[in-house]
C-alpha positions in Angstrom: -25.4 -19.0 64.1 -22.2 -20.8 64.8 -20.6 -17.7 66.3 -23.6 -17.3 68.6 -23.3 -20.9 69.8 -19.6 -20.3 70.6 -20.4 -17.2 72.6 -23.3 -19.0 74.5 -20.9 -21.9 75.2 -18.4 -19.4 76.7 -21.0 -17.7 78.9 -22.7 -20.9 80.1 -19.4 -22.6 81.1 -17.7 -19.3 82.0 -14.5 -20.8 83.6 -11.9 -18.4 85.0 -8.1 -18.1 85.3 -6.3 -18.6 88.6 -2.7 -17.6 89.1 -0.9 -19.1 92.1 1.7 -17.0 93.9 4.7 -17.5 96.1 4.7 -16.1 99.6 6.9 -13.2 98.7 5.1 -12.3 95.5 3.2 -9.0 95.4 0.0 -10.7 94.3 -1.9 -12.7 96.8 -2.7 -16.4 96.2 -6.2 -17.5 95.1 -7.1 -13.9 94.5 -8.4 -12.4 91.2 -7.6 -8.9 92.5 -4.1 -8.9 90.8 -2.2 -5.8 90.1 -1.2 -5.3 86.4 0.7 -2.5 84.9 1.0 -3.1 81.1 -2.6 -2.6 80.0 -2.9 1.1 81.0 0.7 1.9 81.9 -0.4 2.5 85.5 -1.2 0.1 88.3 -4.6 -1.5 88.0 -6.6 -4.2 89.7 -7.3 -7.1 87.4 -11.0 -7.1 88.4 -11.2 -3.6 87.0 -9.6 -4.4 83.6 -11.7 -4.0 80.5 -9.7 -6.6 78.5 -8.5 -10.1 79.1 -5.1 -10.2 80.9 -3.0 -13.3 81.8 -0.3 -13.0 84.4 2.2 -15.8 84.7 3.9 -15.3 88.1 7.4 -16.3 89.3 6.2 -19.6 90.8 4.5 -20.6 87.5 7.5 -19.7 85.5 9.7 -21.8 87.8 7.3 -24.8 87.5 7.1 -24.7 83.7 10.9 -24.2 83.4 11.4 -27.5 85.1 9.6 -29.1 82.1 11.2 -26.8 79.5 13.0 -23.4 80.0 11.8 -22.4 76.5 9.7 -19.3 76.8 7.8 -20.3 73.7 6.6 -23.4 75.4 5.9 -21.6 78.7 3.6 -19.1 77.0 1.8 -21.8 75.0 1.1 -23.8 78.1 0.0 -20.9 80.3 -1.7 -18.4 78.1 -5.1 -19.2 76.4 -5.2 -17.8 72.9 -1.4 -18.3 72.4 -0.6 -20.6 69.5 1.5 -23.8 70.1 5.3 -23.4 69.9 7.3 -24.8 66.9 10.3 -26.3 68.8 12.6 -24.1 66.8 14.6 -20.9 67.4 12.0 -18.8 65.6 8.4 -18.3 66.6 6.8 -18.0 63.2 3.1 -19.0 63.5 3.0 -18.5 67.3 0.3 -15.8 67.2 -1.9 -14.4 69.9 -5.6 -14.5 68.9 -4.5 -14.9 65.3 -2.4 -11.7 65.3 1.3 -10.8 65.8 2.1 -9.6 69.3 4.3 -6.9 70.7 7.0 -8.4 72.9 8.7 -6.3 75.5 11.3 -6.6 78.3 10.3 -4.1 81.0 8.6 -2.1 78.4 11.5 -2.2 75.9 10.1 -3.4 72.6 11.7 -6.6 71.2 9.5 -6.7 68.1 10.5 -4.6 65.1 8.0 -3.1 62.6 10.8 -2.7 60.1 11.8 -6.4 59.8 10.4 -9.2 61.9 13.1 -11.5 63.3 10.7 -14.2 64.5 13.1 -14.4 67.5 11.4 -11.9 69.8 9.8 -14.3 72.2 13.2 -15.9 73.0 15.2 -12.8 74.0 15.7 -13.4 77.7 16.1 -16.3 80.0 13.1 -17.2 82.3 15.3 -17.3 85.3 15.4 -13.5 85.5 11.7 -12.9 84.9 9.5 -11.9 87.9 6.3 -12.3 86.0 4.9 -12.2 82.4 1.9 -9.9 81.7 -0.1 -10.7 78.6 -2.7 -8.3 77.4 -4.8 -9.6 74.6 -6.3 -7.8 71.6 -5.2 -4.7 69.9 -3.8 -2.2 72.4 -3.8 1.4 71.3 -2.0 2.7 74.4 1.3 1.2 73.2 0.8 2.0 69.5 2.9 0.6 66.7 3.2 -3.2 66.6 0.6 -4.2 69.2 -2.2 -5.4 66.8 -2.5 -8.8 68.6 -1.7 -7.8 72.1 1.3 -7.4 74.4 3.7 -9.7 76.1 5.7 -7.9 78.7 8.5 -9.7 80.6 8.8 -8.0 84.0 12.3 -8.7 85.3 13.3 -9.5 88.9 14.7 -7.1 91.4 16.0 -7.4 95.0 13.5 -8.9 97.5 15.8 -9.1 100.5 16.7 -6.7 103.4 20.1 -8.5 103.8 23.3 -7.1 102.4 23.7 -10.2 100.3 21.5 -13.2 99.5 21.6 -15.6 96.6 20.5 -18.7 94.8 22.4 -21.3 92.9 20.7 -23.9 90.7 22.1 -26.8 88.8 20.0 -28.9 86.4 20.6 -31.8 84.1 18.5 -32.9 81.2 18.5 -36.2 79.4 16.4 -38.2 76.9 16.9 -41.3 79.0 18.1 -41.1 82.6 18.3 -44.9 82.8 20.6 -45.5 79.9 24.4 -45.7 80.0 24.4 -43.2 77.1 22.8 -40.5 79.2 26.0 -38.5 79.4 26.7 -38.8 75.7 25.4 -36.3 73.1 23.3 -39.0 71.3 21.3 -39.4 74.5 20.1 -35.8 74.2 22.0 -34.8 77.4 22.1 -31.1 78.4 22.7 -29.0 81.5 21.9 -25.7 83.0 23.6 -23.5 85.6 22.0 -20.4 87.2 23.6 -18.1 89.8 21.9 -15.0 91.3 23.0 -12.5 94.0 20.8 -9.8 95.5 20.6 -7.5 98.5 20.3 -4.1 100.0 22.9 -1.6 101.1 21.4 1.5 102.8 19.5 3.2 100.0 21.0 1.0 97.3 19.6 -2.4 96.2 20.8 -4.8 93.5 20.0 -8.0 91.7 22.5 -9.8 89.4 22.1 -13.1 87.7 24.0 -15.3 85.2 22.6 -18.3 83.4 24.2 -20.8 81.1 22.3 -23.6 79.3 23.7 -26.2 77.0 21.0 -28.1 75.1 22.0 -31.6 73.9 20.9 -33.3 70.7 17.2 -33.1 70.3 15.5 -36.5 69.8 11.9 -37.4 68.9 9.8 -40.1 70.5 11.5 -42.7 68.4 14.9 -41.6 69.5 15.8 -40.1 66.1 17.8 -36.9 65.8 15.6 -34.0 64.9 16.3 -31.7 62.0 19.0 -29.2 63.2 17.8 -26.4 60.8 16.5 -23.6 63.1 16.6 -26.2 65.8 17.1 -25.8 69.6 19.4 -28.8 69.9 23.2 -28.4 70.5 22.6 -24.8 71.5 24.6 -22.7 74.0 22.4 -20.1 75.7 23.9 -17.3 77.8 22.1 -14.6 79.9 23.7 -12.0 82.0 21.5 -9.6 83.9 21.9 -6.8 86.4 19.4 -4.3 88.0 20.6 -1.6 90.5 18.3 0.8 92.3 18.8 3.9 94.5 15.9 5.1 96.6 16.3 8.9 96.8 13.5 9.1 99.4 10.2 7.3 100.1 8.6 8.7 96.9 11.4 8.7 94.3 13.8 6.1 92.9 16.5 5.8 90.3 17.0 2.4 88.6 19.3 1.0 85.9 18.9 -2.4 84.2 21.1 -4.3 81.7 20.3 -7.7 80.1 22.5 -9.7 77.7 21.2 -12.7 75.9 22.7 -15.0 73.3 21.6 -18.4 71.8 23.9 -20.0 69.2 23.7 -23.4 67.7 26.9 -25.5 67.4 25.8 -28.7 65.8 27.6 -31.6 64.2 24.4 -32.6 62.3 23.1 -31.4 59.0 19.7 -31.7 57.3 18.5 -35.1 56.2 15.4 -33.9 54.2 12.3 -35.9 54.6 9.1 -35.9 52.6 6.0 -34.0 53.8 3.2 -36.2 55.0 5.4 -39.3 54.8 8.8 -39.1 56.6 10.2 -36.5 58.9 13.3 -34.4 58.3 16.1 -35.6 60.5 19.6 -34.8 61.4 22.6 -36.7 60.0 26.3 -36.3 60.8 28.0 -33.9 58.4 29.9 -30.6 58.0 27.7 -27.6 58.2 28.1 -24.7 55.8 28.2 -21.1 57.1 28.6 -19.6 60.5 26.8 -20.6 63.7 23.1 -19.7 63.5 21.1 -18.1 66.2 21.0 -14.9 68.2 24.6 -13.7 68.4 23.6 -11.1 70.9 20.7 -9.2 72.3 21.5 -6.2 74.6 18.7 -4.4 76.5 19.0 -1.7 79.1 17.3 1.3 80.6 17.8 4.1 83.0 14.6 5.2 84.8 13.4 7.7 87.3 10.1 7.1 89.3 8.4 9.5 91.6 5.1 8.6 93.4 4.3 12.3 94.1 6.0 14.5 91.5 3.3 17.1 92.2 -0.2 17.1 93.6 -1.7 13.6 93.3 0.5 12.8 90.4 3.2 10.2 89.8 5.9 10.1 87.2 7.6 7.1 85.5 10.2 8.0 82.8 13.0 6.1 81.2 15.7 6.0 78.5 16.2 2.6 76.9 18.1 0.8 74.2 18.2 -2.5 72.4 21.0 -3.9 70.2 20.2 -7.2 68.4 22.1 -9.4 65.9 20.7 -12.7 64.8 21.8 -15.1 62.1 19.7 -17.5 60.0 20.7 -20.8 58.4 22.7 -21.2 55.2 20.7 -21.6 52.0 22.1 -23.4 49.0 21.8 -22.0 45.5 19.6 -20.9 43.8 18.8 -18.9 46.9 20.1 -15.4 46.0 21.5 -17.2 42.9 24.8 -18.2 44.7 23.4 -19.2 48.1 24.1 -17.4 51.3 23.2 -16.8 55.0 21.1 -13.9 56.0 21.2 -11.9 59.3 19.1 -9.2 60.9 20.7 -6.2 62.8 18.5 -4.0 64.9 19.3 -1.0 67.1 16.8 1.0 69.1 17.1 4.1 71.3 13.9 5.2 73.0 12.4 7.6 75.6 9.1 7.2 77.4 7.4 9.1 80.1 4.1 8.5 81.9 2.3 10.9 84.3 -0.6 9.6 86.3 -2.9 12.0 88.1 -5.6 10.9 90.5 -8.7 13.0 90.9 -10.7 12.8 94.2 -13.8 14.0 95.8 -13.0 13.9 99.5 -11.3 10.6 100.1 -12.9 8.9 97.1 -11.2 8.6 93.8 -13.4 9.5 90.9 -11.0 9.4 88.0 -7.3 8.8 87.0 -5.5 10.2 84.0 -2.4 8.7 82.5 -0.6 10.8 79.9 2.8 11.1 78.3 4.8 10.6 75.2 6.9 7.8 73.5 9.8 8.6 71.2 11.9 6.0 69.3 14.8 5.9 66.9 15.4 2.5 65.2 17.9 1.2 62.6 17.2 -2.2 61.1 18.7 -4.1 58.1 18.9 -7.6 56.7 22.3 -8.2 55.1 23.8 -11.5 54.2 26.9 -12.7 56.1 29.0 -12.1 52.9 28.0 -8.4 52.8 25.2 -8.5 50.2 22.1 -6.6 51.2 18.7 -8.2 51.2 16.9 -5.4 53.1 18.7 -2.1 53.2 19.2 -0.2 56.5 15.9 1.4 57.4 15.8 4.3 59.9 12.7 4.9 61.8 11.8 7.9 63.9 8.6 8.0 65.8 6.9 10.3 68.3 3.6 9.5 70.0 1.7 11.4 72.7 -1.1 9.6 74.4 -3.7 10.0 77.2 -5.6 7.2 79.0 -8.5 7.9 81.4 -10.1 5.7 84.0 -13.4 6.9 85.4 -15.0 5.4 88.4 -18.7 6.1 87.6 -19.9 4.1 90.6 -18.3 1.7 93.0 -19.3 -1.1 90.6 -18.9 0.6 87.2 -15.6 1.6 85.7 -15.1 3.1 82.3 -11.7 3.5 80.5 -11.0 5.5 77.4 -7.9 6.6 75.7 -6.4 8.1 72.5 -2.9 8.0 71.0 -1.4 9.8 68.0 1.5 8.2 66.2 3.9 10.1 63.9 6.4 7.8 62.1 9.0 8.5 59.5 11.0 5.7 57.8 14.0 6.6 55.7 14.7 4.2 52.9 18.0 4.5 51.0 18.4 3.7 47.3 18.9 -0.1 47.0 18.9 -3.0 44.6 16.7 -6.1 45.4 18.4 -9.4 45.8 16.3 -11.9 43.9 16.4 -15.7 44.1 16.9 -18.1 41.2 16.0 -16.5 37.9 14.5 -13.5 39.5 15.3 -10.0 38.1 16.9 -7.4 40.4 15.3 -4.0 40.7 17.1 -0.7 41.4 14.7 1.0 43.8 14.9 4.7 44.3 14.6 5.3 48.1 12.9 8.1 50.0 10.9 8.8 53.1 7.7 7.0 54.2 5.6 9.0 56.6 2.7 7.6 58.7 0.3 9.3 61.0 -2.4 7.4 62.9 -5.0 8.0 65.6 -5.7 5.0 67.8 -8.6 4.8 70.3 -9.8 2.5 73.0 -12.9 2.4 75.2 -14.1 -0.1 77.7 -16.5 -0.8 80.6 -16.1 -3.1 83.6 -19.2 -3.7 85.7 -19.3 -5.5 89.0 -22.6 -7.3 88.5 -22.6 -9.2 91.8 -20.1 -10.1 94.5 -18.6 -13.0 92.5 -19.1 -11.7 89.0 -17.6 -9.0 86.8 -18.5 -8.4 83.1 -16.4 -6.3 80.8 -16.4 -5.2 77.2 -14.0 -3.2 75.1 -13.0 -1.7 71.7 -9.5 -0.9 70.7 -7.8 0.1 67.5 -4.3 -1.2 67.0 -1.7 0.1 64.5 1.4 -1.3 62.8 3.5 -0.6 59.8 4.1 -4.4 59.8 7.3 -5.9 58.7 8.2 -3.3 56.1 11.5 -4.9 55.2 9.8 -8.1 54.0 7.7 -5.9 51.6 10.7 -3.9 50.4 12.9 -6.9 49.7 10.2 -8.3 47.3 9.7 -5.0 45.5 8.6 -5.3 41.8 8.9 -1.6 41.1 11.7 0.9 40.8 9.9 3.7 42.7 9.2 3.5 46.4 5.8 5.2 46.1 4.5 2.4 43.9 5.3 -0.3 46.6 2.4 -1.3 48.9 3.6 0.1 52.3 0.3 1.1 53.9 0.0 0.4 57.6 -2.1 -2.3 59.3 -5.0 -0.9 61.3 -6.8 -3.5 63.5 -10.2 -2.9 65.1 -10.6 -5.3 68.1 -13.7 -6.0 70.1 -14.2 -8.2 73.2 -16.7 -9.2 75.8 -15.9 -11.3 78.8 -16.7 -12.3 82.4 -14.7 -13.0 85.4 -16.3 -14.9 88.3 -15.0 -16.0 91.7 -18.0 -18.0 92.7 -16.5 -19.2 96.0 -13.1 -19.8 97.6 -13.0 -23.1 95.7 -14.1 -22.1 92.2 -13.0 -19.4 89.7 -14.6 -19.1 86.3 -14.1 -16.8 83.3 -14.7 -16.6 79.5 -14.4 -14.1 76.6 -15.4 -13.7 73.0 -13.2 -11.7 70.7 -13.4 -10.3 67.1 -10.9 -8.3 65.2 -10.9 -6.9 61.6 -8.3 -5.2 59.4 -8.8 -3.7 55.9 -5.2 -4.6 55.0 -4.3 -8.2 56.1 -1.2 -9.6 57.6 -1.3 -13.3 56.5 2.0 -14.8 55.3 1.7 -16.6 52.0 4.5 -18.3 50.0 6.2 -16.7 47.0 9.3 -18.2 45.4 10.2 -20.1 48.6 9.8 -17.1 50.9 6.9 -15.9 53.0 5.3 -12.6 51.8 2.5 -10.5 53.2 -1.1 -10.9 51.8 -2.8 -7.5 52.2 -6.3 -8.9 51.6 -9.0 -7.7 54.2 -9.4 -10.3 57.0 -11.0 -11.0 60.3 -10.4 -13.3 63.3 -12.8 -14.3 66.0 -12.8 -16.9 68.8 -13.5 -17.8 72.4 -11.4 -18.5 75.5 -12.8 -20.4 78.4 -10.9 -21.1 81.7 -11.7 -22.7 85.0 -9.9 -23.4 88.3 -11.2 -25.6 91.2 -9.7 -25.9 94.7 -11.5 -28.9 96.2 -9.0 -29.5 99.0 -6.3 -27.5 100.7 -3.2 -27.4 98.5 -5.0 -29.0 95.5 -5.7 -27.0 92.3 -7.4 -28.5 89.2 -7.8 -26.2 86.2 -8.0 -25.9 82.5 -8.4 -23.6 79.5 -10.0 -24.1 76.1 -9.2 -21.9 73.1 -10.9 -21.7 69.8 -10.2 -19.2 67.0 -11.0 -18.9 63.3 -10.3 -16.4 60.6 -11.1 -15.6 57.0 -10.0 -13.2 54.3 -12.1 -11.4 51.7 -11.0 -12.2 48.2 -12.7 -11.4 44.9 -14.3 -14.8 44.6 -15.5 -14.9 48.2 -14.3 -15.5 51.8 -11.5 -18.0 52.4 -10.0 -19.3 55.5 -6.7 -17.9 56.8 -3.9 -20.3 56.8 -1.9 -21.8 59.7 0.6 -18.9 59.9 -2.2 -16.9 61.5 -4.8 -19.3 62.9 -3.9 -22.0 65.4 -5.8 -25.2 65.9 -8.2 -25.4 68.9 -6.4 -26.3 72.1 -7.2 -27.6 75.6 -4.8 -27.2 78.5 -5.6 -28.9 81.8 -3.6 -29.5 85.0 -3.7 -30.9 88.5 -1.3 -29.3 91.1 -0.7 -30.1 94.7 1.2 -28.0 97.2 2.2 -28.6 100.8 4.8 -27.0 103.0 7.6 -29.0 101.4 6.2 -30.9 98.4 4.9 -29.6 95.1 3.5 -31.8 92.3 2.1 -30.8 88.9 0.6 -32.9 86.1 -0.2 -31.1 82.8 -2.1 -32.3 79.7 -2.1 -30.4 76.4 -4.5 -31.5 73.6 -4.0 -29.9 70.2 -7.1 -30.5 68.1 -7.4 -30.9 64.3 -7.7 -28.0 61.9 -8.3 -29.1 58.3 -9.7 -26.2 56.2 -8.1 -26.6 52.8 -8.1 -28.9 49.8 -5.0 -30.1 47.9 -4.2 -28.5 44.6 -6.4 -30.1 41.9 -3.4 -30.4 39.5 -0.6 -31.4 41.8 -2.5 -33.2 44.5 -0.4 -31.3 47.1 -1.4 -28.8 49.7 -0.3 -25.2 49.2 2.3 -24.0 51.8 0.7 -22.8 55.0 -2.5 -24.8 54.2 -1.6 -28.3 55.4 -4.0 -30.1 57.7 -3.0 -30.0 61.4 -3.7 -33.4 63.0 -4.6 -33.7 66.7 -2.2 -34.9 69.4 -2.0 -34.9 73.2 0.9 -34.6 75.5 1.4 -35.2 79.3 4.1 -33.2 81.2 5.1 -33.5 84.9 7.1 -31.4 87.3 7.6 -31.7 91.0 9.9 -30.4 93.7 10.7 -31.1 97.4 12.2 -28.7 99.9 14.8 -30.7 101.9 15.2 -27.7 104.3 15.0 -24.0 104.2 17.9 -23.6 101.8 17.9 -26.8 99.7 15.3 -27.9 97.1 15.4 -30.8 94.5 13.2 -30.9 91.4 12.2 -33.2 88.6 10.5 -32.3 85.3 9.4 -34.7 82.6 8.5 -33.4 79.2 6.3 -35.7 77.0 5.9 -38.3 79.8 4.5 -41.0 77.5 7.2 -40.4 74.9 4.6 -39.5 72.2 5.9 -39.3 68.6 4.1 -36.4 67.0 4.6 -33.6 64.4 4.5 -30.0 65.5 1.5 -27.9 64.2 3.9 -25.6 62.4 5.5 -28.5 60.5 2.1 -29.8 59.5 0.6 -26.5 58.1 3.9 -25.3 56.6 4.0 -28.1 53.9 7.7 -28.0 53.3 9.8 -31.2 53.2 12.7 -29.6 55.1 10.5 -28.3 57.8 8.4 -31.4 58.3 9.8 -32.1 61.8 8.7 -33.9 65.0 8.5 -32.6 68.5 10.6 -33.6 71.4 10.4 -37.1 72.8 10.5 -37.8 76.6 13.0 -35.6 78.4 13.9 -35.7 82.1 15.3 -32.8 84.0 16.7 -33.1 87.5 17.6 -30.0 89.4 19.2 -28.9 92.7 18.6 -25.4 94.1 20.4 -23.8 97.0 19.3 -20.5 98.5 21.2 -18.5 101.1 
């Protein structure tokens, strides 16, 4: 009965999502007819989509970046269904609708099914992102790894007809602008420099950008130094980006893109361990052991060819791409791996994808479109320690996946989409010896080849019920071999065939509505449910997270609304609720916090005039308390800690002095609230019991020419 109540609540309130746009953006302001490309790999109007899609445009990204340029925070603040960020380098626990999500940069996958880095959300700087497309729910059209949905970072390109244009931005961040310590590290001071150049030369166009960010010491609401372990404080972030295009003719184009990103911590603080539920883990001055932690480098690039009319009523989009990632984790004292150590993840991908889209017409009316093609990928991933010991051996993945996606315009008001994809995957595992912790026993595992084949399907309907209202429903099957390295490193068998390596198959269902009732009110809502026979919940084992393969389901609602009562004034909000359970021998039990986020409410008020922009945002994270402490120890199990509620106010504003010069101000945690992050509360680890940021001011100056 409770599920029905949640659905009725969603339908009765039925708020909607609004995405404001800059003048030069390709999507019009105050218009639900947005163009998206990720969901079906071909352009589509948002009002014709059969699943929930969020689009964060350039203007929104710039506004949120004034508060915090951390993509984890930007996504949590702007995307209903996205879990709260953890204020750390990693993004463990930041799920989408209770599932892991496939993150891409221009279609290049950042997530790895061989070994999760938990760094995939932070692989690019927001300054080079044109928009972020988020497709929710299992997405069969992209295959392996998209069991929770897709986040696709669409990068910028030239938007000028001049030979050279540019933008220079300087920003300064401090915990206290009004203290004489503001320029000292203990004041949390940091700065950011961004430089872009772009233009058009005959048939050539280009966009290049470089960003450097230096984060100061991170302080909580009481002015205490936060735990530096996995932290974002005292971090140097570099991002170099280039995109060059050549228009062969009006129908065809060649394009090359390269993106380099690094984020390394250089801190003079070490962990001062707190006690869960009582005192936070903090930073204290000391000499750190090991090498600098963070993403040493993340290289992404592609070479693409596009033709709008390769043959009759058919377009082509094909590309070759690569990714090369190296990330380093913190040093762990003995008895981790018996003598201590520092683990890393190396990941290299080389891929090819090609999409054809054919439009079928009767006279001048389109009756159907067909998108079809193939994806191919070669990936090598391993998890060695800095000293050369191997925790996860180098795994080699080869995959090949043809697909077809149809869109049928049954009537002017009724659209049906259906698609199928076949994945063939082979993973080569060498002979290896497990690297146990403490008193664990190593196993000599005989390697071999793991082979997977899978059919994924999707079908959906979108019906234009009335002028202001569309209703949609969909089913999709997602597929993932899910963090194979984590399973192999914890092997308790000498034979590969005896290790549980079956893939995760997620069946995802959704029903939703979009409604633009008038020029001053947009409303929408959705109810979702997904189920998998082999679960993906992370549970603790000997100090490390392992995968629980118990069957599980997740369900929830998302409700959003936007009101435009006056010219330039926008008031909006979004409410997200989700819950999940797993089927164990003694009955159903709740999923822990690594999968399920606490309910959340995001609201905002924004005002825009010709020169002035103001935005006030409020985030309310509600309580989630589903578990009892252990009867013997009186302590909560890891992952099951109660998440207490808290609320935060943020502010950002900007003023255009003239056509070329703009100043801005952002304030994170305006009321300087002292709070613990949801991740630190549900994790139940002394070392990871950390607080969120206190109040931070960011002042920026931007010059365009």
